[in-house]
Structure formats: C-alpha cells, structure tokens
C-alpha positions in Angstrom: 328.4 160.0 86.5 331.8 160.7 87.0 333.8 159.8 89.9 334.2 163.6 91.0 330.6 163.8 91.1 330.0 160.4 92.8 333.0 161.8 95.3 330.9 165.1 96.1 327.7 163.3 96.8 329.7 160.6 99.1 331.2 163.5 100.9 327.8 165.3 100.9 326.0 162.1 102.5 328.8 161.8 105.2 328.5 165.3 106.1 324.8 165.2 106.5 325.4 162.0 108.7 327.8 163.7 110.9 325.4 166.6 111.4 322.7 164.5 112.2 324.8 162.7 114.8 326.1 165.7 116.1 322.3 167.2 116.5 321.0 164.2 118.1 323.9 164.2 120.4 323.2 167.9 121.6 319.6 167.0 121.9 320.4 164.0 124.0 322.7 166.1 126.2 319.9 169.0 126.8 317.4 166.4 127.6 320.0 164.9 130.0 321.0 168.4 131.6 316.8 169.1 131.9 316.9 165.7 133.8 319.7 166.6 135.9 317.8 169.8 137.3 314.7 167.9 137.7 316.7 165.4 140.2 318.4 168.2 141.6 315.1 169.8 142.4 313.8 166.7 143.8 316.3 166.2 146.1 316.2 169.8 147.2 312.5 169.8 147.7 311.5 166.6 149.0 312.3 163.8 151.2 314.7 161.6 149.4 316.9 158.4 149.8 320.0 160.3 149.3 320.1 162.8 151.9 317.1 161.2 154.0 315.4 164.6 154.3 314.7 167.6 151.9 318.3 169.4 151.2 316.5 172.7 152.2 316.2 171.6 155.6 319.8 171.1 156.0 320.7 175.0 155.7 321.0 176.2 159.3 318.5 179.2 160.2 319.4 182.2 162.3 318.1 183.2 165.3 315.3 185.5 163.6 314.2 182.7 161.0 314.1 179.7 163.8 314.6 181.0 167.8 317.2 179.8 169.8 318.6 180.7 173.2 319.8 184.3 174.3 322.3 184.3 177.2 322.9 187.8 178.9 326.3 187.4 181.6 327.3 190.2 183.8 331.0 190.3 185.1 331.0 190.2 188.6 334.0 192.1 190.7 336.0 189.8 192.8 337.0 190.8 196.4 340.8 189.2 195.6 341.4 190.4 192.4 339.7 194.0 192.6 337.5 195.8 190.2 336.6 194.6 186.7 338.7 195.9 184.0 338.7 196.8 180.2 341.3 194.0 179.8 339.0 191.5 181.9 336.3 192.1 179.7 338.1 192.0 176.3 339.7 188.5 177.3 336.4 187.4 179.2 334.7 188.0 175.3 337.4 186.2 173.7 337.0 183.2 175.8 333.3 182.8 175.6 333.7 183.2 171.7 335.9 180.2 171.6 333.7 178.1 174.1 330.6 178.9 171.6 332.7 178.2 168.8 333.4 174.7 170.1 329.9 174.1 170.8 329.1 173.9 167.1 327.1 176.7 166.5 327.2 178.5 163.5 327.0 182.4 163.5 326.3 183.2 166.8 326.0 186.7 168.1 328.6 187.3 170.5 328.2 191.3 171.5 329.6 193.3 174.4 327.1 195.2 176.2 327.2 198.6 178.4 327.8 197.7 182.4 330.4 194.8 181.6 327.6 192.5 180.4 328.0 190.1 177.4 325.0 189.3 175.1 324.9 185.4 173.6 322.6 184.4 171.2 322.8 181.0 169.8 320.6 179.8 166.7 318.9 176.4 167.3 320.0 175.8 170.8 317.0 174.8 172.7 318.3 174.0 176.0 319.4 177.4 177.2 320.5 175.9 181.0 323.3 173.8 179.2 324.6 176.5 177.0 324.7 178.8 179.7 326.8 176.5 182.0 329.3 176.0 179.5 329.2 179.8 178.5 329.3 181.6 181.7 331.5 178.9 183.8 334.6 180.3 185.5 336.3 177.2 184.7 339.1 177.2 187.5 340.2 173.7 187.7 342.5 172.4 190.9 343.7 169.0 192.0 344.5 169.1 195.6 345.8 166.8 198.0 344.0 165.3 201.5 345.8 168.3 203.2 344.6 170.8 200.9 347.7 171.4 199.0 346.9 172.8 195.3 349.1 170.1 193.2 348.0 171.1 189.7 345.8 174.1 188.4 344.3 174.7 185.1 347.6 177.2 184.4 349.4 173.9 184.1 347.4 172.4 181.4 348.4 172.0 177.6 345.5 170.3 176.8 342.0 168.4 177.4 341.0 165.8 175.3 337.2 163.9 175.5 338.1 160.3 175.0 337.1 156.6 176.3 339.3 155.6 178.7 340.6 151.7 179.2 337.6 150.9 180.9 335.2 152.0 177.8 333.8 155.1 179.9 333.5 158.6 178.5 336.4 160.8 180.1 338.5 163.8 179.7 342.6 163.1 179.4 344.7 166.1 180.5 348.2 166.7 179.1 350.4 168.6 181.8 353.1 170.8 181.0 356.3 169.2 181.7 357.1 170.8 185.5 353.4 170.2 186.3 353.5 166.6 184.9 356.6 166.0 187.1 355.0 167.7 190.5 351.9 165.3 189.5 354.0 162.3 189.5 355.9 163.1 192.8 352.7 163.5 194.3 351.1 160.2 193.2 354.0 158.5 194.7 353.8 160.3 197.7 350.1 159.8 197.9 349.2 156.1 197.0 346.1 154.9 198.9 345.1 158.8 199.6 342.6 160.7 197.6 343.3 163.2 195.5 340.3 165.8 194.8 339.4 167.6 191.3 337.7 170.9 191.9 336.3 173.1 189.2 335.3 176.5 190.3 335.5 175.4 193.9 332.9 172.8 193.5 334.2 169.0 194.3 333.9 167.1 190.9 335.3 163.4 192.6 338.0 162.4 194.7 339.5 159.3 193.3 342.1 157.3 195.3 345.4 157.0 194.1 346.1 153.7 193.2 349.5 153.7 191.4 352.9 155.9 191.9 354.1 158.0 189.5 351.3 159.2 187.4 352.3 161.9 185.0 348.7 162.7 182.8 345.7 162.5 184.9 342.6 161.6 183.9 338.6 163.0 185.1 336.1 160.4 184.8 333.6 158.7 184.3 331.1 161.2 182.8 327.2 160.1 181.6 327.8 160.9 177.7 331.1 161.6 175.9 328.9 165.0 175.1 329.5 165.8 178.8 333.3 165.0 178.7 333.6 167.3 175.8 332.1 170.1 177.2 334.3 169.7 180.0 337.4 169.8 177.5 335.9 173.1 175.7 335.8 174.4 179.3 339.1 173.2 180.2 340.9 174.0 176.7 339.5 177.9 176.8 341.1 178.8 180.0 339.3 180.4 183.1 337.5 183.5 182.4 339.5 186.6 184.2 336.4 187.4 186.4 333.2 185.8 187.4 330.3 185.8 185.3 326.7 186.1 186.4 323.9 184.7 184.3 321.2 187.5 184.4 319.2 186.5 181.9 318.8 183.1 180.4 315.6 182.2 177.9 314.8 180.3 174.8 313.5 182.6 172.3 311.0 182.0 169.0 311.8 183.5 166.0 312.1 187.1 165.9 310.4 187.5 162.6 307.5 185.7 163.4 306.0 182.5 161.2 303.7 185.0 159.3 306.6 187.3 158.4 308.7 184.4 157.5 305.6 183.0 155.3 305.2 186.5 153.5 309.2 186.7 152.8 309.1 183.1 151.3 306.1 184.2 149.2 307.8 187.6 148.0 311.3 185.6 147.2 309.0 182.9 145.0 307.2 186.1 143.1 310.3 187.7 142.4 312.2 184.5 140.9 309.3 183.7 139.1 308.8 187.2 137.8 312.6 187.0 136.8 312.3 183.8 134.8 309.5 185.0 132.7 311.1 188.2 131.7 314.2 186.1 130.5 311.6 184.3 128.3 310.0 187.3 127.0 313.0 188.9 126.3 315.3 186.5 125.0 313.2 183.6 123.9 315.4 179.9 123.8 318.4 182.0 125.3 316.2 183.3 128.3 314.8 179.7 128.8 318.8 178.5 128.7 319.6 181.2 131.2 316.9 180.0 133.3 318.2 176.3 133.3 321.5 177.8 134.5 319.7 179.7 137.2 318.4 176.7 138.6 322.0 175.2 138.8 323.1 178.4 140.3 320.4 178.5 143.0 321.5 174.6 144.0 325.3 175.5 143.8 324.6 178.3 146.3 322.4 176.1 148.6 324.3 173.5 148.5 327.7 175.6 149.4 325.9 176.8 152.3 325.0 173.1 153.3 328.8 172.3 153.1 330.5 175.0 154.7 327.2 175.0 157.5 326.4 178.7 157.2 323.6 180.1 158.9 320.5 181.9 156.9 319.4 184.6 158.2 317.0 187.3 156.9 320.1 189.4 155.8 321.4 186.2 154.1 318.2 186.0 152.3 318.6 189.5 150.8 322.1 188.5 150.0 320.8 185.6 148.1 317.9 187.3 146.3 320.5 190.4 145.3 323.3 187.9 143.9 320.3 186.0 141.9 319.5 189.4 140.3 323.2 189.9 139.7 323.5 186.2 138.1 320.5 187.2 135.7 322.0 190.6 135.3 325.4 189.2 134.1 323.3 186.8 131.1 321.5 190.3 129.9 324.8 191.9 129.4 326.0 188.7 127.4 322.8 188.1 125.3 322.6 191.8 124.6 326.4 191.6 123.3 325.4 188.5 121.4 322.7 190.8 119.5 325.1 193.4 118.3 327.2 190.7 117.2 324.3 189.6 115.2 323.2 192.9 113.7 326.6 193.1 112.4 326.3 190.2 110.4 327.7 187.6 112.1 326.8 183.5 112.4 325.1 182.5 115.5 327.9 180.5 116.3 330.4 183.4 116.1 328.0 186.1 117.2 328.0 183.7 120.9 331.4 183.1 121.5 332.4 187.0 120.8 329.0 188.0 122.8 330.9 185.8 125.7 334.5 187.1 125.4 333.6 190.6 125.0 331.3 191.0 127.9 333.1 188.7 130.4 335.6 192.0 131.4 332.6 193.8 132.1 331.1 191.2 134.0 334.7 190.6 135.8 334.8 194.1 136.9 331.6 194.5 138.1 331.8 191.3 140.2 335.2 192.2 141.8 334.0 195.6 143.4 331.0 193.8 144.7 333.0 191.1 146.3 335.2 193.9 147.5 332.5 195.2 149.3 331.4 191.8 150.5 334.6 191.2 152.1 335.1 194.5 153.7 331.2 193.8 155.6 332.5 190.1 156.5 335.6 191.8 157.9 334.4 194.5 159.9 330.7 193.2 160.5 329.2 190.9 162.9 326.4 188.5 163.6 323.6 189.0 160.7 325.9 191.6 158.6 328.4 188.9 158.5 325.9 186.3 157.1 324.8 189.0 154.4 328.6 189.5 153.4 329.2 185.5 153.2 326.5 184.6 151.0 326.2 187.3 148.9 329.9 186.5 147.9 329.2 183.1 147.4 326.3 183.9 145.4 328.2 186.2 143.1 330.9 183.8 142.7 328.2 181.1 141.3 326.8 183.4 139.4 330.3 184.0 137.7 330.2 179.9 137.3 326.6 179.6 135.9 326.7 182.9 133.5 330.2 182.3 131.8 330.3 178.8 132.0 327.2 176.7 132.2 324.8 179.6 129.9 327.7 179.4 127.3 327.9 175.4 127.2 324.0 175.2 127.1 324.2 177.7 124.3 326.2 175.8 122.3 324.3 172.7 122.6 321.4 174.4 121.7 323.1 175.7 118.6 324.2 172.3 117.6 320.7 170.8 118.2 319.1 172.9 115.7 317.2 175.3 118.3 319.0 178.4 117.3 319.8 178.7 113.7 318.1 181.9 113.6 319.4 185.2 115.0 315.7 185.9 115.6 315.9 183.4 118.4 317.8 186.1 120.3 315.2 188.7 120.1 311.7 189.3 121.4 308.6 190.3 119.3 309.3 193.4 117.5 313.0 193.9 118.0 314.3 192.0 115.6 317.3 193.1 113.3 
C-alpha cells in the first residue's frame, strides 16, 4: 500500500469518526430538547417545587372566566358646586381609573354609562365592600385646628406614602407643598398641647395632640395593616373626586360564561390543538414532528409571558391565543412548502432547508406585521376584553415568529445532523413525493 492510499484511508476514517460524533451530539441535543419540553409541561400542568403550583393557575382570568366584583357609581349633584358637568365626569372617570390601577387588578372594565353613571368590573376581587370604599370615596382631606380652622387640605399634598413609622406601626406619611408645610409648621408651633383633627369626607379619622412644635410633614397613623395604609395613600394620591359618587350597585358576580361553557371551550381548544398536531405529522412527517415540538415551546413562551406581565385571560383573549396558534402553524406550512419546492429543484436537504427558511421569511414577516398593526389599533382604541384580545394576539404573533423562524430551523438542522432527514421523502406525505 502506498503512502497516498494509506493517507486517504486515514482521512476517510477521521471523517467518518467526525460524522459519527456530530450525529451522536445532534441526537443528544434533540433528546435534551424533548426532556426540556416534558419538564415545561410538568411545570405548567402539575404542582411542582419550582413554582409551588401549576403554572397555568398563575394566569389571571377575566370576569367572564372567574367572576369578581361589579360596582355601579352614580354622580350626585352637590348643592355647593351646582349640577354635574361633562368635565366632572371625565375627571371622575380618570381618578377612578387611577385608583383601580393601584389596586393591582389587571384589565379592569371601567366604562361611562348613561345618567352620569360609571361601571367598574374587577376580576378576581371577592370583597365588593372594600373595593367600593376605595373606588367611590370622594377623598376630601382636611386638617383642622381646635377652633375649626382648616390648616391644610388634600390640595396641599404632593404625595402620600404608606410606611411603618418609628414605632413600627402602619402609617401614611404626607409630603406637603412648601407653602403648606410652612403653614403646618406654624400651626403645630402655635397648638402645642392641643389637638389637630384629621377629616376625610367630613368623617373624623383621628385627633392627635401636638407634642412638639414646627412639624412640617404630618403623618396619619396607626392603621390595622399596611394594606389599609396603602389604600389610604391611593385615595389621597388620586385626589378628591370632583363630585360625590353614590354607590347604587355593589355585588359579587360569578363567571359570566358559566362553568359548563368554560369546560366546553377548554375541550374544544384541546381538540383543535390535537387536530393541528396530527395534521402536521401526516402532511410533513419528520418536519411536522419538529414543528409540533416548536409549537410546544411557543405555547409555553406565550403563557409565561402572560404570567410575567400579569395579563388577564378572557374569552376573547383565548380566541386571540388560538388564532395565533393557527398562525404559528401557518408559518411552518409556508416554510415547509418552500423547502419542498427547493427539493424538487434538485437541492440537497440541508441546502433546501436553508433556502426555504430564507425565502419564506419575507412572506411570513409581511403577514405578521400587518396583523400586529391591526392588533395595535385594537389595543389603542379598544377597551376591556377587546384590549385583552389584541394584547394576547400580538404576543402570540411575536412568539410564533421566534419559534417558527429560529426554533424550528435549529431543530431541523439538528435532525439533519442526526441522520433523520437525509432523504427528501421525509418532507413529503404519502403519495406526494417527487
């Protein structure tokens, strides 16, 4: 055997050994990916030490799916200020929206109704009395001296903060405007040993005795809990309502769809997803299986995003989610059909995959951008469940682009390196080969 022949054999064995190592590495990565998906499914569906509960229970549900509180407020004419004006209602709506946002309730419904009424629906809030107290209170704050003199009012306030005071009791610290702070310091200097009464909506909260002169930043304390102090701070920071609001309806409501409807919707969604999974496997064989793995990552990505941003899932939101799942599969269909065209043109599997993704990208991008624009318009001008639909649709579209363009492509390359996609027939359903 000459040296050239021996060198060729050595090179052949080295190349063969490198290919085997690449195949084993790709198979191991695919196995790890499947294990990752199974782990995500476990975290999502079952009680686990990672989150302490199934991840799906961490998604907030809307009023139509879990029930909550519905409050109806009626603006009442004040004899001192005259009839209720349109400006009063606009300002009242803004203040109520601010208070509800500070409650931490996601995607509330706050609507103006006929007859100077405001409807507030809060999903998951089971204490209608507490919610109504915070939402509908006029919140006119006054500090009065012993002779009834008004020292400061809520208009003098810069900010109210809930905190623990130097006695470790829940309190609300008030930061006053400079002129108001000067007036309060003068009053406390003059009224040492006498009480200063604190009123909210002409209701006496407390009447502490002034123990030291020159106090510029007052404090309201104590409260039973820091949550009570926080609610008071929210009231004061939002400002006083321009007109008194009377609560004419305040009740807890059950899920508007009913348990039976929710269960049927869940079953319908599972059947639809199962049908999509089977369709992809039947039509595209191994690539279809790869697309289904990417689809599992897509679903996890969307749900964990909803949990992270504390979005509320309503029935329209579920519709947006299912629609985006269909669009995610649609992107894979476009890519796979393009790959099949490249295979028919005589390209190798690897070259066809690269060309199929690069040439399908522009079509997928254009289609998704137009849908995102529509979702943005709905989110900007819609309200309540309509906003929820738009938000979840947009999140789903972005997640589908990530999984279809990046995850599916990476998995297909791993499948090729693992030796599972060496033949073009792996991309064609039965009877539809070249």
